[in-house]
TIMIVEX-884209 format. One record per residue (C-alpha): residue number from 1; y, z, x. Coordinates in Angstrom, 1 decimal. Last residue first. Layout:
<node num="NUM" py="Y" pz="Z" px="X"/>
...
end
This chain:
<node num="172" py="136.6" pz="199.6" px="83.2"/>
<node num="171" py="137.6" pz="198.1" px="79.8"/>
<node num="170" py="141.3" pz="198.8" px="80.1"/>
<node num="169" py="141.5" pz="197.1" px="83.5"/>
<node num="168" py="139.9" pz="193.9" px="82.1"/>
<node num="167" py="142.5" pz="193.8" px="79.4"/>
<node num="166" py="145.4" pz="194.2" px="81.8"/>
<node num="165" py="144.0" pz="191.5" px="84.1"/>
<node num="164" py="143.7" pz="189.2" px="81.1"/>
<node num="163" py="147.3" pz="189.8" px="80.2"/>
<node num="162" py="148.5" pz="189.2" px="83.7"/>
<node num="161" py="146.6" pz="185.9" px="83.9"/>
<node num="160" py="147.9" pz="184.6" px="80.6"/>
<node num="159" py="151.5" pz="185.6" px="81.6"/>
<node num="158" py="151.4" pz="183.9" px="84.9"/>
<node num="157" py="149.6" pz="180.9" px="83.5"/>
<node num="156" py="152.2" pz="180.4" px="80.7"/>
<node num="155" py="155.0" pz="181.0" px="83.2"/>
<node num="154" py="153.7" pz="178.4" px="85.6"/>
<node num="153" py="153.2" pz="175.9" px="82.7"/>
<node num="152" py="156.7" pz="176.6" px="81.4"/>
<node num="151" py="158.2" pz="175.9" px="84.8"/>
<node num="150" py="156.3" pz="172.6" px="84.9"/>
<node num="149" py="157.7" pz="171.8" px="81.5"/>
<node num="148" py="161.2" pz="172.6" px="82.7"/>
<node num="147" py="160.9" pz="170.2" px="85.7"/>
<node num="146" py="159.9" pz="167.4" px="83.5"/>
<node num="145" py="162.5" pz="168.1" px="80.7"/>
<node num="144" py="165.2" pz="168.2" px="83.4"/>
<node num="143" py="166.5" pz="171.5" px="84.3"/>
<node num="142" py="169.7" pz="172.9" px="82.8"/>
<node num="141" py="172.9" pz="172.1" px="84.7"/>
<node num="140" py="174.7" pz="174.7" px="86.9"/>
<node num="139" py="172.7" pz="173.6" px="90.0"/>
<node num="138" py="174.0" pz="170.1" px="89.6"/>
<node num="137" py="177.6" pz="171.1" px="90.0"/>
<node num="136" py="179.6" pz="170.4" px="86.9"/>
<node num="135" py="181.4" pz="167.1" px="86.3"/>
<node num="134" py="185.1" pz="167.9" px="85.2"/>
<node num="133" py="185.9" pz="168.4" px="81.6"/>
<node num="132" py="182.5" pz="169.8" px="80.8"/>
<node num="131" py="180.8" pz="169.4" px="77.4"/>
<node num="130" py="179.3" pz="166.1" px="78.4"/>
<node num="129" py="177.2" pz="167.6" px="81.2"/>
<node num="128" py="176.0" pz="170.5" px="78.9"/>
<node num="127" py="175.0" pz="167.9" px="76.3"/>
<node num="126" py="173.1" pz="165.8" px="78.9"/>
<node num="125" py="171.2" pz="168.9" px="80.2"/>
<node num="124" py="170.4" pz="169.9" px="76.6"/>
<node num="123" py="169.0" pz="166.5" px="75.9"/>
<node num="122" py="167.0" pz="166.7" px="79.2"/>
<node num="121" py="165.7" pz="170.0" px="78.0"/>
<node num="120" py="163.8" pz="168.5" px="75.1"/>
<node num="119" py="163.8" pz="168.2" px="71.3"/>
<node num="118" py="166.8" pz="170.4" px="70.4"/>
<node num="117" py="167.3" pz="172.3" px="67.2"/>
<node num="116" py="170.7" pz="173.7" px="66.9"/>
<node num="115" py="171.6" pz="176.9" px="68.9"/>
<node num="114" py="172.9" pz="175.2" px="71.9"/>
<node num="113" py="175.0" pz="177.5" px="74.2"/>
<node num="112" py="173.0" pz="177.4" px="77.5"/>
<node num="111" py="171.0" pz="180.5" px="76.5"/>
<node num="110" py="170.3" pz="178.9" px="73.2"/>
<node num="109" py="168.8" pz="175.9" px="75.0"/>
<node num="108" py="166.7" pz="178.4" px="76.9"/>
<node num="107" py="165.4" pz="179.9" px="73.6"/>
<node num="106" py="164.7" pz="176.7" px="71.9"/>
<node num="105" py="163.1" pz="175.0" px="74.9"/>
<node num="104" py="160.8" pz="178.1" px="75.3"/>
<node num="103" py="159.5" pz="177.8" px="71.7"/>
<node num="102" py="159.0" pz="174.0" px="71.9"/>
<node num="101" py="157.3" pz="174.3" px="75.4"/>
<node num="100" py="154.9" pz="176.9" px="74.3"/>
<node num="99" py="153.9" pz="175.1" px="71.1"/>
<node num="98" py="153.3" pz="171.8" px="73.1"/>
<node num="97" py="151.2" pz="173.8" px="75.6"/>
<node num="96" py="148.8" pz="174.5" px="72.9"/>
<node num="95" py="147.9" pz="178.2" px="72.3"/>
<node num="94" py="144.4" pz="179.5" px="72.9"/>
<node num="93" py="145.3" pz="181.1" px="76.2"/>
<node num="92" py="148.2" pz="183.1" px="74.9"/>
<node num="91" py="150.8" pz="183.4" px="77.8"/>
<node num="90" py="153.6" pz="181.8" px="75.8"/>
<node num="89" py="152.8" pz="181.7" px="72.2"/>
<node num="88" py="155.1" pz="184.2" px="70.4"/>
<node num="87" py="158.6" pz="183.6" px="71.9"/>
<node num="86" py="161.1" pz="184.5" px="69.3"/>
<node num="85" py="164.5" pz="183.2" px="68.3"/>
<node num="84" py="166.3" pz="185.5" px="65.9"/>
<node num="83" py="169.8" pz="185.7" px="67.3"/>
<node num="82" py="168.7" pz="188.9" px="69.0"/>
<node num="81" py="166.2" pz="186.9" px="71.1"/>
<node num="80" py="169.1" pz="184.7" px="72.3"/>
<node num="79" py="171.0" pz="187.8" px="73.3"/>
<node num="78" py="167.9" pz="189.0" px="75.2"/>
<node num="77" py="167.9" pz="185.7" px="77.0"/>
<node num="76" py="171.6" pz="185.9" px="77.9"/>
<node num="75" py="171.1" pz="189.5" px="79.3"/>
<node num="74" py="168.0" pz="188.5" px="81.3"/>
<node num="73" py="169.7" pz="185.9" px="83.2"/>
<node num="72" py="170.8" pz="182.3" px="82.9"/>
<node num="71" py="173.5" pz="181.4" px="85.5"/>
<node num="70" py="171.1" pz="179.2" px="87.6"/>
<node num="69" py="167.7" pz="179.1" px="86.0"/>
<node num="68" py="165.1" pz="181.4" px="87.5"/>
<node num="67" py="161.9" pz="180.9" px="89.5"/>
<node num="66" py="158.6" pz="182.5" px="88.6"/>
<node num="65" py="156.4" pz="185.1" px="90.5"/>
<node num="64" py="158.8" pz="187.9" px="91.2"/>
<node num="63" py="160.7" pz="187.2" px="88.0"/>
<node num="62" py="162.7" pz="184.5" px="86.5"/>
<node num="61" py="164.1" pz="183.7" px="83.0"/>
<node num="60" py="160.7" pz="182.6" px="81.6"/>
<node num="59" py="158.8" pz="185.7" px="83.0"/>
<node num="58" py="161.3" pz="188.1" px="81.5"/>
<node num="57" py="161.4" pz="186.2" px="78.2"/>
<node num="56" py="157.6" pz="186.2" px="78.0"/>
<node num="55" py="157.4" pz="189.9" px="78.8"/>
<node num="54" py="160.1" pz="190.8" px="76.3"/>
<node num="53" py="158.9" pz="188.6" px="73.4"/>
<node num="52" py="157.4" pz="191.4" px="71.3"/>
<node num="51" py="160.1" pz="193.8" px="72.5"/>
<node num="50" py="162.5" pz="191.7" px="70.4"/>
<node num="49" py="161.1" pz="193.5" px="67.3"/>
<node num="48" py="162.8" pz="196.7" px="68.2"/>
<node num="47" py="164.8" pz="196.4" px="71.5"/>
<node num="46" py="166.6" pz="199.7" px="70.8"/>
<node num="45" py="163.4" pz="201.8" px="70.3"/>
<node num="44" py="161.7" pz="200.5" px="73.5"/>
<node num="43" py="164.9" pz="201.1" px="75.4"/>
<node num="42" py="165.1" pz="204.6" px="74.0"/>
<node num="41" py="161.6" pz="205.3" px="75.1"/>
<node num="40" py="162.4" pz="204.0" px="78.6"/>
<node num="39" py="165.6" pz="205.8" px="79.3"/>
<node num="38" py="167.4" pz="204.1" px="82.1"/>
<node num="37" py="169.3" pz="206.0" px="84.7"/>
<node num="36" py="171.9" pz="204.2" px="86.8"/>
<node num="35" py="174.0" pz="205.1" px="89.8"/>
<node num="34" py="171.3" pz="207.2" px="91.4"/>
<node num="33" py="171.5" pz="205.0" px="94.6"/>
<node num="32" py="167.7" pz="204.4" px="94.2"/>
<node num="31" py="168.1" pz="203.5" px="90.5"/>
<node num="30" py="166.5" pz="205.8" px="88.0"/>
<node num="29" py="163.7" pz="204.8" px="85.6"/>
<node num="28" py="163.2" pz="207.4" px="82.9"/>
<node num="27" py="160.2" pz="208.5" px="80.9"/>
<node num="26" py="159.7" pz="211.3" px="78.3"/>
<node num="25" py="156.2" pz="211.1" px="76.9"/>
<node num="24" py="155.0" pz="209.5" px="73.7"/>
<node num="23" py="153.0" pz="206.5" px="75.0"/>
<node num="22" py="151.7" pz="204.0" px="72.5"/>
<node num="21" py="149.9" pz="202.0" px="75.2"/>
<node num="20" py="151.6" pz="198.8" px="74.1"/>
<node num="19" py="154.9" pz="200.6" px="73.7"/>
<node num="18" py="155.1" pz="202.2" px="77.1"/>
<node num="17" py="153.3" pz="199.1" px="78.4"/>
<node num="16" py="156.3" pz="196.8" px="77.6"/>
<node num="15" py="159.0" pz="199.2" px="78.7"/>
<node num="14" py="157.3" pz="200.0" px="82.0"/>
<node num="13" py="156.5" pz="196.4" px="82.6"/>
<node num="12" py="160.1" pz="195.4" px="82.0"/>
<node num="11" py="161.4" pz="198.1" px="84.4"/>
<node num="10" py="158.9" pz="197.2" px="87.1"/>
<node num="9" py="160.0" pz="193.6" px="87.0"/>
<node num="8" py="163.7" pz="194.7" px="87.0"/>
<node num="7" py="163.2" pz="196.6" px="90.2"/>
<node num="6" py="165.5" pz="199.3" px="91.6"/>
<node num="5" py="163.1" pz="202.3" px="91.9"/>
<node num="4" py="162.9" pz="206.1" px="91.3"/>
<node num="3" py="160.6" pz="206.7" px="88.4"/>
<node num="2" py="161.1" pz="209.9" px="86.4"/>
<node num="1" py="158.4" pz="211.4" px="84.2"/>
end
């Protein structure tokens, strides 16, 4: 199967559900200008265990229904996953928001270059500010803790709703 489309959201969903539904067919996603051809089964294989966190990372770093952080894209987030950080709780209804925030803080802090344990995004924001020789533009700084927590809540609801919709559609 070949899908002709330039959309990261669709690509991530294809990869996620290819594995979740245990598909075995050949599947490619081709860019509209035919400049790029992505092999979905190969992507599933190459991501390995990082695939468990793929939807959460995609939502967290910005998608059609959530905002993104300036300068932090999918590549940096996947690199953070490869360093061993996982997002296991985002989108699970029974999970406490505190767990979600802690996991997401770790991965986004890693994207900004901080691999040590951090307690909140305002600390990361301050450290990024201090690390620059000249004051950076505000848009290049991580969000404040308060803004970040609102973002996590949006992502959590987005993923929980999407998962529930998927489960309902399987039972029809």
